[in-house]
N, C-alpha and C positions, 0 to 999 in steps of 0.2 A: 503493499500500499503506499509506503514512504517513497519508493522509487517511482511509482505511478503519479503520486502528488508532486514529486520533483519535476518529472517530465511534463505534466500538464502546466503547472505554474511557470516553468521556465519557457515553454513553448508560447504561453500567453504573454509573458514579459518580452521575448523576442519579436513576437508579432506586432505588439504595441509600438515598437520603435519606428518602423516605417509609417505606421498609421499616424503617429504624432508629427512626423516630419510633413507628411501630407496635409494634415489638419493646420499646421502652423503656415503652410505656404498657401493654402486655399481658403481659409476662413477670413472674412472681413475683420478689420480692426475694431469696427463699431457695430453694435447690435442692439436693437431694441427688443425687449422680452416682455410678454405678457405673464402675469402671475409672478413677477419678481418678488412682490411682498410675501407671497405664499411660499415660494421657494425659500427665502431667507428665514421667515418665521418658523417653517416646517424644519429647516436645518438646525436652526437654534433650539427648537423644541426637542429633537432628537439628542442634541448635545446635552440639554438639561436632563433628560431621562438617563443618559448614560452616566452623567455625573451622580445622580441620585442612585443609580444601580451600583456604581463603583463604591460609594459610600456605604451602602447597605451591605454589599458583599464584604467590604473591609470590617466593618462593624461586626457582622455575623460570622466572619471567617469562613465564608462560602469557597468551595473548590473552584468556582468560575470567576474569581476575582481576577486572575491574570488576564482572562480574555476580555472581560468588560473594561478593565483599565487599559489594555492595548487599544481597544476600539475608541475609548474616549480620547486617547492620546492621537490617534489617527485623525479623528474628527477635529481636534484642536488644530493640528497641522493644516488640514484642509481649510479650516476657518481663517487661519492666519493667511495662508496663501491668497484665497480668494478676496479677503478684505483688502490686502495690500495691492493686488494686481488689478482688482476691478475698479479701484477709486480713480477718478478721472481729474479731479481738482488736486493741486498740490497740497493745500491745507488739510484736505480729508486723508490724502495719502500718508501725510506726516502723522496724524492721529493713528491711523491704521498701523503704521510701522511701531509707534510707541506701544500700542496695545499688544501687537505681536511679540515684541521684544521683552515687554515688561510683564505680560501675562499669559498669552496663548502658548508661546514656545516654552517658557519655564514650566507650565502646568503640563503641557505634553511630555516634557522630559521627566517630570516627576511620575506621570501615569506609566510611561514606559519603564521607569525604575521599579515601581511597584509591581508591574506585570513581570519583570525580569525576576526580581528578588522573590516573589510569591511562587512564581513557577518553579524556581530553583529549590526553594524550600520544600515545595510539594514533591519534587522528584527526590530529595534527600530524606523525606520522612520515611520512617520504618513502615512497611507494608503491614496493615492491621487486618488479619484475617479472621 
């Protein structure tokens, strides 16, 4: 199963490389989008749910803490990226950069550290049969 997963994920990663080159060359730099408010409020709602799930899993010492902490970190990275890249005014981009470096990126690093440390602890714990 591990080899199959490595093959599938490796193939997906390699396949995405030419796709992203094509996208960057073919997409227009400006785009108006319907439901922009729903997209961002939905994303932030998902992030809030993941924060709460991570807190709950940590508080109750749930086995799924590494998974939910890693997912929270991933969404924080995506949030920082899109906040910075999608701002068109320089003042707003400066605020997005401050938020990214002061909050989102450090919190993502904390989430990944929690995921790593708790998954390592779970692997090193004696098997209870």
